[in-house]
N, C-alpha and C positions, 0 to 999 in steps of 0.2 A: 141133655146134655149129654146121655150114655153112648160109651160106644164109637164116638164121633171117627178116631183115627180110622174103624173098621170097618166105618157101615158099608162101604163099595170097593171095589176097587181099584180105585181114581184116588190119586194120591191127596194126605188129607194136608191142605196148603200149611205153612203157617208162615206166616210176615213182623220180619221187625222193621219194624221203625225204627232209623237212624239217621242222624244230624247233627252237627256239629259243634264241637263240646261232649257229648254224648259221652258216658262213664263205658268204659271198655267192656267190662266183664257183665254189667245189664245186656249186651249184646250177646255178647260171643257165649257166654255161661249158658241163656237157654238155648243161642243158636248149636251147641257141643252137646248138649242132651237130647233133643228133638233130630242131630244126623245121628250120635252114636247108636239112635235106640232104632234104627234103619238097619244095621250089624243083626241086630236081636226078631226082624219081620216086623218090624213098624213099615207105613210107609209115607210118611213127612215128606214134602216138598220144602224147608225149609228158603226164604229169602227173604235177602235182605236191604231195602228200598229206605230211600232218600226223595225227602224233596223236588229236588233238582234230578237224583239220574246220575249224579255224580260222587262221587267216592268223597267218606267226611274224615275229620278228624278228632281224633276222641278226647278226652281231658287229659288224658297221660300222653299226648302226640302220635301215638300209634294211629298209623291212616288205615282206615278201613274200606275197605274195595265192597261196592253194591253190586247188588241184579238190574238195576233201574230204577225207574220210578215208581209211583201208584198206578199210574198207568198202565204197567204193563205186570201187573198183575190181574187174576182170571176176573169176573166179575164177584165168584163168591170165594170170600177166603174162609178157612178153617178156623186159625187162631191169626190174634192177631195180639201182636207184644209191641207195650210201648216201652222202652226206656227211658230212664233220667238224666238229668246233669243238676250240678250242682255250679252256679245258683239256680236256682229253678226259676227262678226271673227269667231269665234267660229265654227259656224255654215257652215260654206262656205266652211272651210278648212276640214270639214268632208266629204271624197271623196265617201266615202259608202254611206253616207247621199243623197246626191247630185245623185249619180249613182241612187240611187234606184229612188228617190223622177224624175227625168229627166225620166227616166220609167215610172210611174204613170203618167205624164202628160201626157205621148201617150196614156194611157189605160182609160182617164177622159174623160167624156164629158163635164165637169166644173170645173174649177178653181179654188182657193181661196186662200188666204192668206192673213193674222193677224197681225199687224204691223211688225214685224221686218223680218216676215217671206217672206215680199216681196224680202228681201236681196236672200234667200235658190230660189226663183224662176229665181231672174234675176242673181243668179249663171248659174242655169242648160242654159241660153239662153232663156226663154220659152219669156220674157219680153223683148227683143229687139224688137223696133220699137214700143216697145205700154205704151199707159200709163200708171201711176202706182200710186197706193198713198201707206204710211207708216206714221208713228209716224213722227208727228210735229217738233220734234227734230233730227229724222237723216235723214231728206230730203235730204240736202246737202249731205251726209255722201253717200245716194243710187246714186244719178247724179252724184257724181266727182267719184266712185267706178264704176257705171255701167252707161259711158255717153251712151251707147244706147238705154237705157231706158228714158221716156218720163212723168220726175218724175210730176207732179202734188202735190202741196206746203200745200195745203189748206183742199181738201173734208176728210167727213168721208170714202167717200167710191168711186171707181170707178169704172167703168166695160169697156175692150176693148173687142168686141168676148165674145170669150166663156172665159175669165181671169177676178176676178175681185179678187182687192185689199183694202184693211183694212187699216182706221190709225191704231193709240195706242189702245189699249188691248180692251177694254168694244165696240171697235167701231166691233170690230169680231162680237159682237153681230148684232148691226147695222146690218148689211151682211148680219148675217141669217136669221135677220127677215125678210130682202128683200129679200134671193131666198125664203123660205118659201112662202113667199105673191106672187113671179112669179110663186110658182110651183102650190100651191093653193090657191090663193084668199086672198083680204086683210082682209076678214069676221075672217076666220080662224089666219093669222097671226097677228092681235089686240089680237083674243082671247088666244094667248101662251104669245104676250105683254102683259098682264092683267096680266095670270099666273104671270108671273115671274116678275112682279112688274116693267117691263121696259116701256120706253114712247117709241112710235112707230113716232115721228117726226122729225126725225132727215136723209133725204133724203140727198143721197149719194152726192150731190153739196155742202151741206152746212157746212159749216164751224168747224175744228174740234175746236175750242175754242173762246170764248167770244170777242170782236176786244176790249174791255174796260178792259176785266182782263189779254189780253194779255203780257205778257212779256214786258214788255219794254226797249229796248237798247240803247235810247236818254240819251246821257250824256249831252249835253245842256241843261241849265234850263229852256231858254225862248223854243224851243220843246219843255219838258217834259210842261211845264206852259202854252201853247197852246192845247197838248192835254189833260190834266186834265180839263181845261177850256169846251172845246165840248164835251167831253164824259159827266159832270157835267149837260148840260142841248144843248143840238142841235138844238133847237128853237131859243136859241140866236141871237144874229147878229155874223155870222159866216159866213161869205163873207171874202175871203182872207185879204183884206183891215181891217175886222174889228175886225179878228185875230192879225194879226199882228197890230195894234193898244192897243190892248189889251195888247199883251207881248212890247211892246215897239218898233216893228222892222220898216222894211218896209217889206212892201209884197216879193221882189223878196228876200229878203233877207232870210228870215223866209223860205220861198217856197222853197230856195238853203237848208238851214240847215236842214229840212223834209226829203225833199229828200234822201241827205248823211246818214241821220240817222233810220229813219224810210223806207226808201223806196217807198215812195209815198208823194205826194203833200197833203196840207191843205185841200183843197177841197176833197182828196180822200177819207184822212182819217174822215174827214166827212160824207161824206157818206156813209161808211161801219158804222159807227158808228148812223145815220139814220135808215140808211137798220137795221141793228138789232134792233132798237128802233121799228122800226114797226113791226118786225116778233112780239116781244116779245106781242105785242098787238092785233095785229092779233089774237093767236095764248089761250090767256088768253080772250078775251074778246069777244063784241058782236056789239062794235060801228060799226060805218059805215066806207066806204072808206075814205072818205071825211072826216070826225071825227079822224081815226088814223092819216093820210098823215101830219094836223096841229098837233098830236100829238108829232109827230116824227121828225116834223121839215121842211117834205117837201115841205109845203107854199098849195100845190094843188097835188089831186090825181093821174092826170096828171103825173107831176113829178116823182111820188113814182114808179107808173104800168112803165115809161118807166125806174128808178132805177131794179125792182124786174124782170122784161122781160131782160134785160140786164146781173145782176149777177146771179138772181138765175131762169131764162129762163120761170119765167110763171107769171101769172098776179095778183098781195095780193088776190082778191078772189078765184083763185085758190090755191094760197097757203094755205088759210083759212082753204080750204074743204078740202085741202089735211094732214095737222099738223099732223092728227093721223098715218098718212100710209107712208110706208116707199119709194113709190115711186108711180108714176100716173097712173092713169086707172090702179092699181092692175099688172104694169108690172116695170121695174127695172130702177130705176136712171142713166142715163148715162150720164157724166161727156159729156162739151161743147165739 
């Protein structure tokens, strides 16, 4: 899939599948990225198509004009973009939509979905045995409804072979920028991002949301108190014993509560908070890795490097060098 956007003088056809009650930004976000890329030297032919060839009304009530039906597309499509709708059951129950999408996947060199569009792709069967992402609120439903899909709960986007799936709504812009970068390099993609006033700082494996701002379902007051203490100052005495003493429980009891209510140990939560703090420091400043490690609470640069390598697959210095791009060395960020 390298360089599919510039492999010939013919335009790279991007087909966006639209249907009634589709989420507006799922359609317009990717379309805007690819059409803007043409202003900087790309050669994309973006076409919005529908089952009937007629305009569609989105979930926000805004009517979107389409370029025609599926049969109006050329025999080979460069990139197929499948947006989503909520509730997703509405889309997967539309057999004509599913049948036409299935046919399009067989004619497309590269396939992408945005948000709940992963359910449409899953219904066609193309995600069976593949890793996939969707909006974080829908990951459980995707895993339950389509057990053959290997659902990735957290990434902004995931690529498995020639299929890429992204998280909620605006993540479709991140994914589209990554596709543009894959086709034409980071300089052109960065120009698109600047024009659209969006960041190119979210590699595919990056979390969909802040650890410290994530919805906290913990009901036990001691767990909430521990989480608040860790998030407030990850540099403090945040050893398992120190956290337990802070909330007046034994380390074993607190760990059991954390596992039951948060799905991780206090130590794992602490590490995720420190990682997020280090990412922010690397992105925003010029302090050395040693200073960042100290400020984020890791204590040593070596400990921070280990966590970065295990969690993100890159060293802190590589993360800093890359934070304005969507993928390493101008290539797609593959999920581990």
